[in-house]
C-alpha positions in Angstrom: -13.3 0.5 24.8 -11.9 -3.0 23.9 -13.1 -2.5 20.4 -11.2 0.8 20.1 -8.0 -0.7 21.5 -8.3 -3.7 19.2 -8.9 -1.5 16.2 -6.0 0.9 17.0 -3.7 -2.1 17.7 -4.6 -3.7 14.4 -4.2 -0.4 12.5 -0.8 0.5 13.9 0.5 -3.0 13.4 -0.4 -2.8 9.7 0.9 0.8 9.4 4.3 -0.2 10.9 4.7 -3.2 8.6 3.5 -1.2 5.6 6.0 1.5 6.5 8.9 -0.9 6.6 7.9 -2.4 3.2 7.4 1.1 1.9 10.9 2.1 3.1 12.5 -0.8 1.3 10.4 -0.2 -1.8 11.5 3.5 -1.6 15.1 2.5 -1.7 14.5 0.2 -4.6 12.5 2.8 -6.5 14.9 5.7 -5.8 18.0 3.7 -6.6 16.6 2.6 -10.0 15.2 6.0 -10.8 18.4 7.8 -10.1 20.4 5.2 -12.0 18.0 5.6 -15.0 18.1 9.4 -14.9 21.9 9.4 -14.8 22.2 6.9 -17.6 20.0 5.3 -20.1 16.9 7.5 -19.6 18.5 10.8 -18.8 16.1 12.7 -21.0 12.9 10.8 -20.0 12.2 11.4 -16.4 8.6 10.3 -16.6 9.4 7.0 -18.2 12.2 6.4 -15.7 9.8 7.0 -12.9 7.3 4.5 -14.3 10.0 1.8 -14.7 11.5 2.3 -11.2 8.0 2.3 -9.7 7.0 -0.9 -11.4 10.1 -2.7 -10.1 9.4 -1.4 -6.6 5.8 -2.4 -6.9 6.7 -6.0 -7.6 8.7 -6.1 -4.4 5.9 -4.4 -2.6 3.3 -6.9 -3.6 5.3 -9.9 -2.4 6.2 -8.2 0.9 2.7 -6.9 1.6 1.0 -10.1 0.6 3.2 -12.4 2.7 4.0 -10.0 5.6 2.0 -6.8 6.1 -1.5 -8.1 5.2 -0.8 -11.8 5.4 -3.9 -12.3 7.6 -6.0 -10.6 4.9 -4.7 -12.0 1.7 -7.3 -13.4 -0.7 -7.7 -17.1 -1.6 -8.1 -16.0 -5.2 -4.6 -14.9 -6.0 -5.4 -13.8 -9.6 -8.1 -11.4 -8.3 -5.7 -10.1 -5.7 -2.9 -9.5 -8.2 -5.3 -7.7 -10.6 -6.6 -5.5 -7.8 -3.1 -4.8 -6.6 -1.9 -4.0 -10.1 -4.9 -1.6 -10.6 -4.3 0.2 -7.3 -0.6 0.4 -8.0 -1.3 1.7 -11.5 -3.1 4.6 -9.8 -0.2 5.0 -7.4 2.3 5.0 -10.2 0.2 7.5 -12.2 0.2 9.8 -9.1 4.0 9.8 -8.9 4.5 10.0 -12.7 1.9 12.8 -12.8 3.8 14.8 -10.2 7.0 14.4 -12.3 5.1 15.3 -15.5 3.6 18.5 -14.0 6.8 19.6 -12.4 9.1 18.8 -15.4 6.9 19.6 -18.4 4.3 22.1 -17.1 6.1 24.0 -14.4 9.5 23.9 -16.1 11.5 22.4 -13.2 13.9 20.3 -15.4 16.8 19.5 -13.1 17.3 15.9 -11.9 16.8 17.2 -8.3 13.4 18.7 -9.2 12.4 15.5 -11.0 13.4 13.5 -7.9 11.5 15.7 -5.5 8.4 15.7 -7.6 8.4 11.9 -8.2 10.1 10.4 -5.2 9.0 12.8 -2.5 5.7 14.5 -3.4 4.4 11.7 -5.7 5.5 9.0 -3.3 3.8 10.6 -0.3 0.5 11.0 -2.2 0.8 7.6 -3.8 1.6 5.9 -0.5 -1.4 7.3 1.3 -3.6 6.1 -1.6 -1.9 2.7 -1.6 -2.3 2.0 2.1 -6.0 2.5 2.1 -6.5 0.8 -1.2 -4.5 -2.3 0.0 -6.2 -2.4 3.3 -9.8 -2.0 2.1 -9.8 -3.4 -1.4 -6.9 -5.7 -2.1 -6.0 -7.6 1.1 -9.4 -8.2 2.6 -9.6 -11.9 3.4 -8.6 -13.5 6.7 -6.7 -16.7 6.0 -4.0 -17.0 8.6 -4.6 -19.1 11.7 -2.3 -16.7 13.7 -4.1 -16.2 17.0 -3.0 -12.6 17.1 -5.2 -11.9 14.1 -8.1 -14.3 14.8 -10.7 -11.7 15.4 -9.6 -8.7 13.3 -12.6 -8.5 11.1 -14.9 -8.9 14.0 -13.2 -6.0 15.8 -13.5 -3.9 12.6 -17.2 -4.7 12.2 -18.1 -4.4 16.0 -18.6 -8.1 16.3 -15.9 -8.8 18.9 -16.2 -12.2 20.6 -18.2 -11.9 23.7 -17.7 -14.5 26.4 -20.1 -13.2 28.9 -23.0 -12.2 26.5 -25.1 -14.0 24.0 -24.1 -13.8 20.3 -25.5 -10.8 18.5 -27.6 -12.9 16.3 -29.6 -14.2 19.3 -30.4 -10.6 20.3 -32.1 -9.7 17.0 -35.9 -9.5 17.0 -37.5 -12.3 15.2 
């Protein structure tokens, strides 16, 4: 039961922080997207979505690395950035793909339709993908000395510290 509570607590803590970062990134993405659509990229909604998503992604990397998943960030920053970029490339492709399908294939060409396709449907699908990608592939190391996170990986791998029992390694047959 302690394992389940620990896992749930860890998961919801990360989901809440990820949600806050995502909310701010949404405002950044949406603001830039609408500005580009109403001005310099009025006839290019897919390109505008890509540009706005890239800017929001840069914010998201910093916020997720240093706040949401700070206890899991990698020692090898270059590898982390590459993985983050790849996972966000997929997320951006999901949002841009939604705009492309809606605008060019289904014929919904209004700014409102482009917004709904990219910043609602595409964002929801991309966000679900990003959360699991960040959690399981990008931010996987435990580097913080924060006591609140000291045993997160052990909880996830059913190796919770046991004060009253022998270590699991001692119980294995030899």
